[in-house]
Structures are given as structure tokens and as C-alpha cells.
C-alpha positions as CSV (number, residue, x, y, z in Angstrom):
1,M,-24.5,33.0,0.1
2,T,-23.1,29.6,0.4
3,G,-20.6,27.9,-1.9
4,P,-21.2,25.0,-4.2
5,T,-22.5,21.9,-2.3
6,A,-20.9,18.5,-2.7
7,H,-22.9,15.6,-3.9
8,P,-24.3,13.9,-0.8
9,Y,-24.5,10.5,-2.5
10,R,-20.8,10.5,-3.6
11,S,-19.5,9.5,-0.1
12,W,-22.2,6.7,0.2
13,L,-21.3,5.4,-3.2
14,L,-17.7,5.2,-2.4
15,L,-18.4,3.5,0.9
16,C,-20.7,0.9,-0.8
17,L,-18.1,0.2,-3.4
18,L,-15.4,-0.3,-0.8
19,A,-17.7,-2.6,1.2
20,I,-18.5,-4.7,-1.9
21,N,-14.8,-4.9,-2.7
22,L,-13.9,-6.1,0.8
23,A,-16.7,-8.6,0.8
24,L,-15.6,-10.1,-2.5
25,T,-12.0,-10.2,-1.4
26,A,-12.8,-11.9,1.9
27,G,-14.9,-14.6,0.0
28,C,-12.0,-15.4,-2.3
29,S,-9.4,-15.6,0.5
30,S,-11.2,-18.6,2.1
31,K,-10.7,-20.8,-1.0
32,P,-7.8,-23.3,-0.6
33,R,-4.8,-22.6,-2.7
34,Y,-2.9,-25.4,-4.3
35,S,0.7,-25.3,-5.3
36,A,2.4,-27.4,-8.0
37,S,4.2,-29.3,-5.3
38,S,1.0,-30.4,-3.6
39,S,0.2,-33.1,-6.1
40,S,-1.1,-36.5,-4.9
41,S,2.3,-38.1,-5.7
42,S,4.0,-36.1,-3.0
43,T,1.2,-36.5,-0.4
44,G,1.5,-40.2,0.2
45,S,0.1,-42.1,-2.8
46,S,2.7,-44.7,-3.5
47,C,1.3,-46.4,-6.7
48,Y,1.1,-45.0,-10.2
49,A,-0.2,-46.3,-13.5
50,K,-0.1,-45.1,-17.1
51,A,-2.7,-45.9,-19.7
52,L,-2.4,-45.2,-23.5
53,P,-4.7,-45.4,-26.4
54,T,-3.6,-46.4,-29.9
55,A,-4.2,-42.8,-31.0
56,G,-4.5,-39.6,-28.9
57,E,-3.4,-38.7,-25.4
58,G,-3.1,-41.1,-22.5
59,G,-3.4,-40.7,-18.8
60,L,-1.1,-41.0,-15.8
61,A,-2.5,-41.3,-12.3
62,W,-1.5,-41.9,-8.7
63,G,-3.4,-43.9,-6.1
64,D,-3.1,-45.6,-2.7
65,T,-3.4,-49.0,-4.3
66,L,-2.3,-50.5,-7.6
67,N,-5.9,-51.1,-8.6
68,M,-6.9,-47.5,-7.8
69,A,-4.0,-46.1,-9.8
70,R,-4.9,-48.4,-12.7
71,K,-8.6,-47.4,-12.7
72,K,-7.8,-43.7,-12.4
73,S,-5.2,-43.8,-15.3
74,L,-7.7,-45.7,-17.5
75,D,-10.4,-43.1,-16.7
76,N,-8.0,-40.3,-17.5
77,C,-6.9,-42.0,-20.7
78,I,-10.5,-42.4,-21.9
79,R,-11.2,-38.7,-21.1
80,Y,-8.0,-37.3,-22.7
81,A,-8.1,-39.5,-25.8
82,G,-11.7,-38.4,-26.4
83,R,-10.7,-34.7,-26.1
84,S,-7.6,-35.1,-28.3
85,G,-9.4,-36.8,-31.2
86,G,-8.0,-40.2,-30.4
87,T,-9.5,-43.6,-29.7
88,P,-10.7,-43.8,-26.1
89,D,-12.1,-47.3,-26.5
90,T,-8.6,-48.6,-27.1
91,C,-7.0,-47.4,-23.8
92,Q,-4.9,-50.0,-22.0
93,V,-2.8,-49.7,-18.9
94,V,0.8,-50.1,-20.0
95,L,2.7,-49.4,-16.8
96,A,1.7,-49.9,-13.2
97,E,4.0,-49.9,-10.2
98,C,4.2,-49.0,-6.5
99,R,7.1,-47.3,-4.8
100,H,8.2,-48.8,-1.5
């Protein structure tokens, strides 16, 4: 007589799970990783602007030109003021400068 037989599908199941795990891990490793120090302010944008609404949160943005920074900060202000229950239609750029 022979002893108890192992489940023949158990080894295939473990191999399949391992293959799926490796495939998922490999897919995630190709995504770029961003650190806190890789913001646009440290990568060369020299102009910044800040826009504030009369109520709610404002927006700060960096850009290559003063006009780009102003537009981005105004867009951010409108977005953040709307999310925070403020008044997005009252956003105004209050500060805009370029570093040299």
C-alpha cells in the first residue's frame, strides 16, 4: 500500500500565486517615485505667485515665467477655495516674484 498522496494542485497554486505576486511587484516598480525635495521650486522654476480668495484656502504656485506662476496660483486658488467652502470667484493674485 502506498501512503497518503499530496494534493497535485497545491504546488501549481503556489507557483501561480508567486508568479502573480512577482508580476504585480514588477509593474509597480516601474512607476516614478517623487520625493518631497523634488518639487518644482527646486527643479529650476524661478517665479512664484500666491493667490487668495476673500474666504477659504488660497493657492501658491511656481512657474518658469511670472505670468505662468500667476495663472497657476489663480487656478489653484479657485480649486482650493471651492473645496474649502470659500469664495473661488474672489481669488486675486496678492504676491508674484521671480528669484534671480
